[in-house]
N, C-alpha and C positions, 0 to 999 in steps of 0.2 A: 200250842205255845201261849203262854200267859202274857198279855199286854198290861204293863203297869204304867199308869199315867198319873201325874207327870214324874218321871224318875230318870236318873242317870244310871246307865249300865256301864260297867268297866270290866275289861278283860285284857289279857296279855298274850303275846306270842314270842317265841324264841327262848323261853325259859329252859326248855329241854334240849335246845340246839347248841352244840359245841361251838360251831362257827356262827358269826353274824351277831346282830344286836339283840337286845331285849326291847320289845315294843309294847307300850301300854296305850290302850285307846279307850275313849269313853264316848257314849252316844246319849243324847237327851231325847227321850221319847215322850214329848209333851204336847205336841201340836198336831195330832193326828198322823204321826209318822208311820205307825204300823199300818194304818189304813192306806196311806199313799203308796206303801211298798208291799202291799199284801200279795201281789201277783209274783213277787220275786222269790218266794219260799225261803225267807231268811231263817237260818238255823245255825247251829254250832258249826264253826268254820272247819272243825276236824272232819266233818261229814261231807265237805265240798272240795272239788278238785281245785288245783291252783289257778287254772285259767278262769274258772267260774268265780273264784274268790276275787280276782282282780276286777272282773266285770261288776260284781255286786258292790264292791267297795266304791266304785265310781258312781253308781246309782245312789247309794246311801249318802255320799257326800253332797250330792245335788240337793237333797231334801233335809238333811239333819244338821243340827248343831252338834259339833263334835270336837274332840281334841285328841291328838296323837302325840305321844312323847316317845322319842327314839333315844335309847341309851346305847350308843355304839360300843364295840368291844373295848376300845381303849378307856373310855369313860366308865364303862361297866366294871372293868378291872380295878380302876381307881376307887369307885364307890364300894366295891366288894371289900377292898382292903380297909376302907374306912369303917363300914358297917360290920364286917366279918360275919354276916348273916344274910342269906338270900331273901328271907321273908321281910327283913327290915328294908332291903334294897327295893323289893317289890312294892312294899308299902309306901316308900318315898315316891316312886313313880306313879302309883295309883293316886296318891294325894295330889300330886302336881296336876294330873289330868282332871280330877274332880274340881280342884280350885279353878282351873282354866274355864271349865264349862259353867261353873257357878257365876263367873263374871258376866255372863250374857243370858242366863236363864233364871227362872224363879223356882227351880227344882227344890224340893224339900226332902227328897229321898234318893239314896244311892244304893244300887244293888251290885254286889261283887261276888264272884266265885270265891268260895272259902279257901284260904291258904294260910297255914300257920296260925299264929295267935292273932285274934281280931284287934288286940290292943295296939299292934304295930301301926295299922292304918290310922286308927283314932289318934295316936300320938303324933303322927306325921302331918295330920291336917292342920291348916292354919285357921284364922278367925272365921271365914265364911264356911269352911268345911265342918267346923265344930257345931254349927247351927242346924245341920241336916241330920236326918235319920240315916244311918248306914247299916245295911242288912247284908249279912254274909250267908250264902247258901251253897251247898254242894249241888252240882249240875245247874248252876244259875243260868246257863245258856237257854233254858226253857223260857226265860223272859226275853221278849223281843229286843229290848235295849241292850241286854248283855250279849245276845247272839250277834246283833249288828256291830257291837264293839269288838267282838272276837274276829269278825270278818275284816274290819278296818285294821286291826292289829296284825292279822296274818298277812293281809295284802301289803302292808308297809314292810313287814319283815321280809317277804319274798322280794320286794323291790330293792330293799337295802342290801340283801344278800347278793342279788344280781349285780348291783353297782360295785359292791366290795370285790366281787369276783373279777369284774372288768378291771378294777384299779390294780389288782395284784397279778392279773394275767393267769388266774387259776380258778377253775370251777369249784367253789366251796360247796360241799354236800350239806344237805339238811340233816337234822337229827343228831343222835349220838350213837348210832348203830355201827355195825361192822363196816358199812359203806363210809361213814364218817371217819372211822378209825383208819381205814385204808387211805382216805384223803389226807389225814394227818401225816401218815408215813410218807406219802408221795410229796406233799408240800414241804415237809421237813427236809427230804432228800434233795428237792429242787432249789429251795430258797433258804434253808437254814432255820435257826431257831428264832431269830429276832422278829420275823414277820408275825409270829403268833400273838404278840402283844397287841397287834393292830386288828386281828381278825377273829380271835377266839376268846372264850370265857375260861380263863386260866385255872379257876378253882375246880373245874371238873376233874374227875379221876383220870380222864383221858390224858391229861397233861402229865400226871405222874407215871402213867403207863408207857408213854411214848416219847416224852421230852425230858431233857435234863433241866430241872427247875432252877438250878443256880444260874443258868444262862438266860433265864426269862425274867427274873426279878432283880 
């Protein structure tokens, strides 16, 4: 894994999950962070079990300067209706994370996994963000700061999904697979349509497949 110092790595979790929030996280790798955490085998969160993700996130937070932005389903649906484009919504969240970390660090570089058109993040950045170099790469998790950010984002997504499940009294499945589709049907039959505004990303095709959209908007 490549350690880039001093840089902010950003990544997100929940983008492909029908239920739960979109979470964007950023980690500043500028003060020997990679060295402090070298024994933890920090890598892309998709390669790590959920339980381990939560443990690693706790360790990263002890040592790193970071920011986590949570866009819950209700807010997500409002923003998607405003932007009408997932990449613009992602860029808005990434920009907020970057600006937050720039408030307390001297970072001059940001590394992000590439999604959509790079111009969306650049346009969303405010004054401080426009003064740093922003690099977009495929498989950016090879950089320590991006891998750490992916872990923080996934850990927060898992925690938020669990809390949301407790709130509505229903175990919300991860992903957008057959298991998630089965969860949609079960939740619909148990609690009706209105609850989906609070727990799901309504622009997914799953909505059109299993729910009556006129009852949701």
